[in-house]
ZADO-1210 file (C-alpha; in nm, 4 decimals, padded with zeros to 6 digits):
<atoms>
<atom x="01.9113" y="02.2219" z="09.5661" code="UNK" pos="1"/>
<atom x="01.9255" y="02.1402" z="09.9749" code="UNK" pos="2"/>
<atom x="02.1174" y="02.3258" z="10.1835" code="UNK" pos="3"/>
<atom x="02.1443" y="02.1751" z="10.5564" code="UNK" pos="4"/>
<atom x="02.4002" y="02.0554" z="10.8469" code="UNK" pos="5"/>
<atom x="02.0812" y="01.8381" z="10.9865" code="UNK" pos="6"/>
<atom x="01.9131" y="01.4922" z="10.9605" code="UNK" pos="7"/>
<atom x="01.6190" y="01.6836" z="11.0035" code="UNK" pos="8"/>
<atom x="01.6376" y="01.7592" z="10.6139" code="UNK" pos="9"/>
<atom x="01.5788" y="01.4134" z="10.5174" code="UNK" pos="10"/>
<atom x="01.1890" y="01.4017" z="10.5312" code="UNK" pos="11"/>
<atom x="01.2216" y="01.6866" z="10.2797" code="UNK" pos="12"/>
<atom x="01.4637" y="01.5221" z="10.0819" code="UNK" pos="13"/>
<atom x="01.2456" y="01.1912" z="10.0159" code="UNK" pos="14"/>
<atom x="00.9325" y="01.4074" z="09.9737" code="UNK" pos="15"/>
<atom x="01.0983" y="01.6236" z="09.7044" code="UNK" pos="16"/>
<atom x="01.2191" y="01.2927" z="09.5247" code="UNK" pos="17"/>
<atom x="00.8843" y="01.1004" z="09.5465" code="UNK" pos="18"/>
<atom x="00.7398" y="01.4294" z="09.3546" code="UNK" pos="19"/>
<atom x="00.7351" y="01.5650" z="08.9833" code="UNK" pos="20"/>
<atom x="01.0554" y="01.8188" z="09.1210" code="UNK" pos="21"/>
<atom x="01.4196" y="01.7279" z="09.1079" code="UNK" pos="22"/>
<atom x="01.7026" y="01.7865" z="09.3466" code="UNK" pos="23"/>
<atom x="02.0240" y="01.9002" z="09.1759" code="UNK" pos="24"/>
<atom x="02.2011" y="01.9289" z="09.4885" code="UNK" pos="25"/>
<atom x="02.3073" y="01.9197" z="09.7847" code="UNK" pos="26"/>
<atom x="02.5229" y="02.1829" z="10.0074" code="UNK" pos="27"/>
<atom x="02.6218" y="02.1868" z="10.3581" code="UNK" pos="28"/>
<atom x="02.8948" y="02.3465" z="10.5673" code="UNK" pos="29"/>
<atom x="03.2655" y="02.2775" z="10.5451" code="UNK" pos="30"/>
<atom x="03.3910" y="01.9756" z="10.7714" code="UNK" pos="31"/>
<atom x="03.4661" y="02.1325" z="11.1396" code="UNK" pos="32"/>
<atom x="03.6994" y="02.0238" z="11.4787" code="UNK" pos="33"/>
<atom x="03.5196" y="01.8027" z="11.7149" code="UNK" pos="34"/>
<atom x="03.5978" y="01.5845" z="11.9784" code="UNK" pos="35"/>
<atom x="03.9440" y="01.5746" z="12.2169" code="UNK" pos="36"/>
<atom x="04.2001" y="01.5959" z="11.9060" code="UNK" pos="37"/>
<atom x="03.9550" y="01.8410" z="11.7379" code="UNK" pos="38"/>
<atom x="03.9560" y="01.6376" z="11.4250" code="UNK" pos="39"/>
<atom x="03.7865" y="01.7991" z="11.1478" code="UNK" pos="40"/>
<atom x="03.4958" y="01.5795" z="11.1229" code="UNK" pos="41"/>
<atom x="03.1858" y="01.6013" z="10.8977" code="UNK" pos="42"/>
<atom x="02.8354" y="01.6954" z="11.0289" code="UNK" pos="43"/>
<atom x="02.5125" y="01.4308" z="10.9910" code="UNK" pos="44"/>
<atom x="02.3801" y="01.6039" z="10.6831" code="UNK" pos="45"/>
<atom x="02.7253" y="01.5371" z="10.5216" code="UNK" pos="46"/>
<atom x="02.7632" y="01.1359" z="10.6807" code="UNK" pos="47"/>
<atom x="02.4109" y="01.0892" z="10.5563" code="UNK" pos="48"/>
<atom x="02.5153" y="01.2008" z="10.1846" code="UNK" pos="49"/>
<atom x="02.8471" y="00.9865" z="10.1959" code="UNK" pos="50"/>
<atom x="02.6436" y="00.7139" z="10.3406" code="UNK" pos="51"/>
<atom x="02.3710" y="00.6945" z="10.1062" code="UNK" pos="52"/>
<atom x="02.6204" y="00.7815" z="09.7672" code="UNK" pos="53"/>
<atom x="02.5210" y="01.1447" z="09.7066" code="UNK" pos="54"/>
<atom x="02.7389" y="01.4230" z="09.5821" code="UNK" pos="55"/>
<atom x="02.7742" y="01.6793" z="09.8660" code="UNK" pos="56"/>
<atom x="02.8925" y="02.0338" z="09.8267" code="UNK" pos="57"/>
<atom x="03.0617" y="02.1981" z="10.1086" code="UNK" pos="58"/>
<atom x="03.1692" y="02.5561" z="09.9739" code="UNK" pos="59"/>
<atom x="03.3815" y="02.7347" z="10.2479" code="UNK" pos="60"/>
<atom x="03.3406" y="03.0756" z="10.1556" code="UNK" pos="61"/>
<atom x="03.0954" y="03.3255" z="09.9388" code="UNK" pos="62"/>
<atom x="03.3185" y="03.2708" z="09.6506" code="UNK" pos="63"/>
<atom x="03.2697" y="02.9104" z="09.6405" code="UNK" pos="64"/>
<atom x="02.9094" y="02.9255" z="09.6857" code="UNK" pos="65"/>
<atom x="02.8530" y="03.1778" z="09.4105" code="UNK" pos="66"/>
<atom x="03.0622" y="02.9467" z="09.1410" code="UNK" pos="67"/>
<atom x="02.8412" y="02.6467" z="09.2324" code="UNK" pos="68"/>
<atom x="02.5210" y="02.8353" z="09.1736" code="UNK" pos="69"/>
<atom x="02.6757" y="02.9760" z="08.8640" code="UNK" pos="70"/>
<atom x="02.7410" y="02.5952" z="08.7715" code="UNK" pos="71"/>
<atom x="02.4173" y="02.4354" z="08.8443" code="UNK" pos="72"/>
<atom x="02.1791" y="02.7355" z="08.8178" code="UNK" pos="73"/>
<atom x="01.9017" y="02.5995" z="09.0049" code="UNK" pos="74"/>
<atom x="01.5468" y="02.7666" z="09.0213" code="UNK" pos="75"/>
<atom x="01.5402" y="02.7304" z="09.4287" code="UNK" pos="76"/>
<atom x="01.7246" y="02.6399" z="09.7318" code="UNK" pos="77"/>
<atom x="01.5585" y="02.5314" z="10.0120" code="UNK" pos="78"/>
<atom x="01.7944" y="02.5377" z="10.3626" code="UNK" pos="79"/>
<atom x="01.6567" y="02.2950" z="10.6775" code="UNK" pos="80"/>
<atom x="01.8976" y="02.3901" z="10.9891" code="UNK" pos="81"/>
<atom x="02.1430" y="02.5116" z="10.7450" code="UNK" pos="82"/>
<atom x="02.3244" y="02.7494" z="11.0313" code="UNK" pos="83"/>
<atom x="02.4519" y="03.0377" z="10.8052" code="UNK" pos="84"/>
<atom x="02.3050" y="03.3697" z="10.6647" code="UNK" pos="85"/>
<atom x="02.2761" y="03.4091" z="10.3383" code="UNK" pos="86"/>
<atom x="02.4305" y="03.7635" z="10.1978" code="UNK" pos="87"/>
<atom x="02.1926" y="03.9426" z="09.9670" code="UNK" pos="88"/>
<atom x="02.3980" y="03.8779" z="09.6043" code="UNK" pos="89"/>
<atom x="02.3614" y="03.5193" z="09.6424" code="UNK" pos="90"/>
<atom x="01.9898" y="03.5569" z="09.7241" code="UNK" pos="91"/>
<atom x="01.9409" y="03.7500" z="09.4194" code="UNK" pos="92"/>
<atom x="02.1398" y="03.4464" z="09.2145" code="UNK" pos="93"/>
<atom x="01.9110" y="03.2283" z="09.2359" code="UNK" pos="94"/>
<atom x="01.5958" y="03.2245" z="08.9706" code="UNK" pos="95"/>
<atom x="01.3062" y="03.1957" z="09.2486" code="UNK" pos="96"/>
<atom x="01.5105" y="03.2487" z="09.5197" code="UNK" pos="97"/>
<atom x="01.5856" y="03.1024" z="09.8661" code="UNK" pos="98"/>
<atom x="01.3165" y="02.9200" z="10.1070" code="UNK" pos="99"/>
<atom x="01.3803" y="02.8291" z="10.4637" code="UNK" pos="100"/>
<atom x="01.1954" y="02.5335" z="10.6276" code="UNK" pos="101"/>
<atom x="01.1777" y="02.6551" z="10.9964" code="UNK" pos="102"/>
<atom x="01.0296" y="02.5207" z="11.3416" code="UNK" pos="103"/>
<atom x="00.8592" y="02.7922" z="11.4920" code="UNK" pos="104"/>
<atom x="00.5148" y="02.9795" z="11.3976" code="UNK" pos="105"/>
<atom x="00.6736" y="03.2910" z="11.2635" code="UNK" pos="106"/>
<atom x="00.7892" y="03.5727" z="11.3936" code="UNK" pos="107"/>
<atom x="00.7661" y="03.3816" z="11.7192" code="UNK" pos="108"/>
<atom x="01.1278" y="03.1883" z="11.8074" code="UNK" pos="109"/>
<atom x="01.3412" y="03.3471" z="11.5296" code="UNK" pos="110"/>
<atom x="01.7032" y="03.1927" z="11.5564" code="UNK" pos="111"/>
<atom x="01.8623" y="02.8654" z="11.5593" code="UNK" pos="112"/>
<atom x="01.7068" y="02.6578" z="11.8642" code="UNK" pos="113"/>
<atom x="01.3300" y="02.7420" z="11.8042" code="UNK" pos="114"/>
<atom x="01.2004" y="02.4270" z="11.9057" code="UNK" pos="115"/>
<atom x="01.4449" y="02.4058" z="12.2569" code="UNK" pos="116"/>
<atom x="01.3771" y="02.7808" z="12.3504" code="UNK" pos="117"/>
<atom x="00.9500" y="02.6788" z="12.2845" code="UNK" pos="118"/>
<atom x="01.0363" y="02.3344" z="12.5189" code="UNK" pos="119"/>
<atom x="01.2081" y="02.5875" z="12.7735" code="UNK" pos="120"/>
<atom x="00.9441" y="02.8327" z="12.8004" code="UNK" pos="121"/>
<atom x="00.6589" y="02.5727" z="12.8504" code="UNK" pos="122"/>
<atom x="00.4776" y="02.6528" z="12.5489" code="UNK" pos="123"/>
<atom x="00.1974" y="02.4080" z="12.4371" code="UNK" pos="124"/>
<atom x="00.1855" y="02.4783" z="12.0952" code="UNK" pos="125"/>
<atom x="00.4751" y="02.5120" z="11.8162" code="UNK" pos="126"/>
<atom x="00.4678" y="02.5911" z="11.4463" code="UNK" pos="127"/>
<atom x="00.6343" y="02.5073" z="11.1010" code="UNK" pos="128"/>
<atom x="00.7019" y="02.8197" z="10.9071" code="UNK" pos="129"/>
<atom x="00.8482" y="02.8499" z="10.5262" code="UNK" pos="130"/>
<atom x="00.9398" y="03.1348" z="10.4058" code="UNK" pos="131"/>
<atom x="01.1257" y="03.3134" z="10.1460" code="UNK" pos="132"/>
<atom x="01.4789" y="03.4248" z="10.2960" code="UNK" pos="133"/>
<atom x="01.6005" y="03.7718" z="10.3049" code="UNK" pos="134"/>
<atom x="01.9057" y="03.9160" z="10.4755" code="UNK" pos="135"/>
<atom x="01.7871" y="03.9337" z="10.8004" code="UNK" pos="136"/>
<atom x="01.7556" y="03.6216" z="11.0766" code="UNK" pos="137"/>
<atom x="01.4376" y="03.4203" z="11.0123" code="UNK" pos="138"/>
<atom x="01.2804" y="03.8100" z="10.9153" code="UNK" pos="139"/>
<atom x="01.1341" y="03.7285" z="10.5489" code="UNK" pos="140"/>
<atom x="00.7727" y="03.6776" z="10.3855" code="UNK" pos="141"/>
<atom x="00.6297" y="03.3749" z="10.4674" code="UNK" pos="142"/>
<atom x="00.4320" y="03.1259" z="10.2132" code="UNK" pos="143"/>
<atom x="00.2438" y="02.8947" z="10.4923" code="UNK" pos="144"/>
<atom x="00.2577" y="02.7838" z="10.8466" code="UNK" pos="145"/>
<atom x="00.0926" y="02.4887" z="11.0520" code="UNK" pos="146"/>
<atom x="00.0622" y="02.4514" z="11.3987" code="UNK" pos="147"/>
<atom x="00.0831" y="02.1680" z="11.6398" code="UNK" pos="148"/>
<atom x="00.0265" y="02.0820" z="11.9887" code="UNK" pos="149"/>
<atom x="00.3503" y="01.9858" z="12.2067" code="UNK" pos="150"/>
<atom x="00.3359" y="01.6834" z="12.4034" code="UNK" pos="151"/>
<atom x="00.4074" y="01.7086" z="12.7872" code="UNK" pos="152"/>
<atom x="00.6730" y="01.4587" z="12.7640" code="UNK" pos="153"/>
<atom x="00.8087" y="01.5008" z="12.4144" code="UNK" pos="154"/>
<atom x="01.1833" y="01.5729" z="12.3701" code="UNK" pos="155"/>
<atom x="01.3661" y="01.8122" z="12.1531" code="UNK" pos="156"/>
<atom x="01.4952" y="01.5193" z="11.9363" code="UNK" pos="157"/>
<atom x="01.0968" y="01.3926" z="11.9028" code="UNK" pos="158"/>
<atom x="00.9295" y="01.6829" z="11.8425" code="UNK" pos="159"/>
<atom x="01.2202" y="01.7877" z="11.5563" code="UNK" pos="160"/>
<atom x="01.1629" y="01.4533" z="11.4309" code="UNK" pos="161"/>
<atom x="00.7630" y="01.4990" z="11.4138" code="UNK" pos="162"/>
<atom x="00.8219" y="01.8895" z="11.3021" code="UNK" pos="163"/>
<atom x="01.0227" y="01.7372" z="10.9978" code="UNK" pos="164"/>
<atom x="00.7568" y="01.5490" z="10.8676" code="UNK" pos="165"/>
<atom x="00.5070" y="01.8164" z="10.8829" code="UNK" pos="166"/>
<atom x="00.7326" y="02.0403" z="10.7071" code="UNK" pos="167"/>
<atom x="00.8275" y="01.8191" z="10.4048" code="UNK" pos="168"/>
<atom x="00.4522" y="01.7993" z="10.3173" code="UNK" pos="169"/>
<atom x="00.4214" y="02.1895" z="10.3166" code="UNK" pos="170"/>
<atom x="00.7373" y="02.2134" z="10.1219" code="UNK" pos="171"/>
<atom x="00.5766" y="02.0611" z="09.8616" code="UNK" pos="172"/>
<atom x="00.2418" y="02.2832" z="09.9015" code="UNK" pos="173"/>
<atom x="00.5092" y="02.5801" z="09.8622" code="UNK" pos="174"/>
<atom x="00.6534" y="02.4222" z="09.5185" code="UNK" pos="175"/>
<atom x="00.3235" y="02.4135" z="09.4103" code="UNK" pos="176"/>
<atom x="00.2428" y="02.7820" z="09.5254" code="UNK" pos="177"/>
<atom x="00.5554" y="02.9350" z="09.3752" code="UNK" pos="178"/>
<atom x="00.4828" y="02.7586" z="09.0387" code="UNK" pos="179"/>
<atom x="00.1292" y="02.9170" z="09.0593" code="UNK" pos="180"/>
<atom x="00.2886" y="03.2500" z="09.0763" code="UNK" pos="181"/>
<atom x="00.1711" y="03.3450" z="09.4713" code="UNK" pos="182"/>
<atom x="00.3423" y="03.5679" z="09.6441" code="UNK" pos="183"/>
<atom x="00.4369" y="03.4975" z="09.9912" code="UNK" pos="184"/>
<atom x="00.2945" y="03.7056" z="10.3193" code="UNK" pos="185"/>
<atom x="00.4940" y="03.9905" z="10.5267" code="UNK" pos="186"/>
<atom x="00.5977" y="03.8692" z="10.8583" code="UNK" pos="187"/>
<atom x="00.4106" y="04.0921" z="11.1939" code="UNK" pos="188"/>
<atom x="00.7533" y="04.2373" z="11.3085" code="UNK" pos="189"/>
<atom x="00.6496" y="04.3589" z="11.6602" code="UNK" pos="190"/>
<atom x="00.5590" y="04.0190" z="11.8039" code="UNK" pos="191"/>
<atom x="00.8864" y="03.8523" z="11.7204" code="UNK" pos="192"/>
<atom x="01.0740" y="03.6793" z="11.9600" code="UNK" pos="193"/>
<atom x="01.4235" y="03.5564" z="11.9002" code="UNK" pos="194"/>
<atom x="01.5491" y="03.1902" z="12.0222" code="UNK" pos="195"/>
<atom x="01.9788" y="03.1912" z="11.9660" code="UNK" pos="196"/>
<atom x="02.1741" y="02.8888" z="12.0172" code="UNK" pos="197"/>
</atoms>
């Protein structure tokens, strides 16, 4: 299963669909008020799913998510810019746990806006990390990381798109690592920095 609220998840979905693995469901956040009229509006990931004829679940609470996981019984759930912390009972409910594709070289730039903070701070490089979720904010053990340069004129949107393509290839690598029984490596907590919204 894939959980996201952003189009940055699309390269990973495409990569998995073109592999031996199967995506059995999509999850996103519930529609939220937007615009002057504050009308309930789906996010860009939900819009993409609707436009491509794919079913997408929008669980509103812990109970709905629990029921969804029980019904579909996924081996693994991958979150990519999902926007919600997953409580421990849900983490334990999934056979191989939950992965997160995160756009920084963890433990640097933990949080919701790592790319924006890297650009604002003038970083010359940024990473992509895939790690196993735990109860903390981007604190789980890491399977793989990859470092890339930030172009001097690169915008947040351009960099996110490029990182999402890198992350899609890395996701396939991690799926093979999990299949082979390889364990992720704990993060060095002493060098952590935060990237809030």
